[in-house]
C-alpha positions in Angstrom: 21.1 -28.0 -55.4 17.6 -27.5 -56.7 14.2 -27.0 -55.1 11.1 -28.2 -56.8 7.5 -27.3 -55.7 4.5 -29.1 -57.0 1.3 -27.1 -56.3 -1.9 -29.1 -56.6 -5.6 -28.4 -56.1 -6.9 -30.0 -53.0 -10.6 -29.8 -53.7 -10.0 -31.3 -57.2 -8.3 -34.3 -55.7 -5.0 -33.8 -57.5 -2.9 -35.2 -54.6 -2.4 -38.6 -56.4 -1.1 -36.9 -59.5 1.2 -34.6 -57.4 2.5 -37.6 -55.6 3.2 -39.4 -58.8 5.1 -36.5 -60.1 7.0 -36.1 -56.9 8.0 -39.8 -56.9 9.1 -39.7 -60.5 11.3 -36.6 -59.9 12.9 -38.1 -56.8 13.7 -41.3 -58.6 15.3 -39.5 -61.5 17.0 -36.6 -59.8 17.1 -37.3 -56.1 20.8 -36.8 -55.7 20.6 -33.4 -57.3 17.6 -32.0 -55.4 17.4 -30.2 -52.1 13.7 -30.9 -51.8 10.6 -31.7 -53.7 7.7 -30.1 -51.9 4.0 -30.6 -52.3 2.1 -27.3 -51.9 -1.6 -27.2 -51.4 -3.7 -25.0 -53.7 -7.1 -24.6 -55.2 -8.9 -23.4 -58.4 -7.7 -26.4 -60.4 -4.0 -25.7 -60.1 -1.4 -28.3 -60.8 2.0 -26.9 -61.5 5.7 -27.8 -61.2 8.2 -25.1 -60.4 12.0 -25.4 -60.4 13.7 -22.8 -58.1 10.5 -20.7 -58.3 10.1 -20.8 -62.1 7.1 -22.7 -63.4 8.2 -25.3 -65.9 4.9 -27.2 -66.3 1.3 -26.1 -65.9 -1.7 -28.4 -66.3 -3.7 -25.6 -67.7 -1.3 -25.3 -70.7 0.1 -28.9 -71.0 -1.3 -32.4 -70.9 -0.7 -34.5 -67.8 2.3 -36.8 -68.7 4.7 -37.6 -66.0 7.5 -38.5 -68.5 7.0 -35.1 -70.2 7.1 -33.3 -66.9 10.3 -35.1 -66.0 11.9 -34.0 -69.3 10.9 -30.4 -68.5 12.5 -30.6 -65.1 15.6 -32.2 -66.6 16.0 -29.2 -69.0 15.7 -26.8 -66.0 18.3 -28.5 -63.8 
């Protein structure tokens, strides 16, 4: 089973984006996941990590839930 962590910037108001990512991943891969955790952060962070390895980072990639889902699929 797989653990996913979505770290998001609280002061930036990224909770809605993090929640959207979380819901999309649970819909697609819910039966293959141990957990999808939201992790609070700051300094503009919005990342998705699969088993501790960052597979998507807002600072490097555009925000696209479908693209994030594809990245996670490649990692699991």
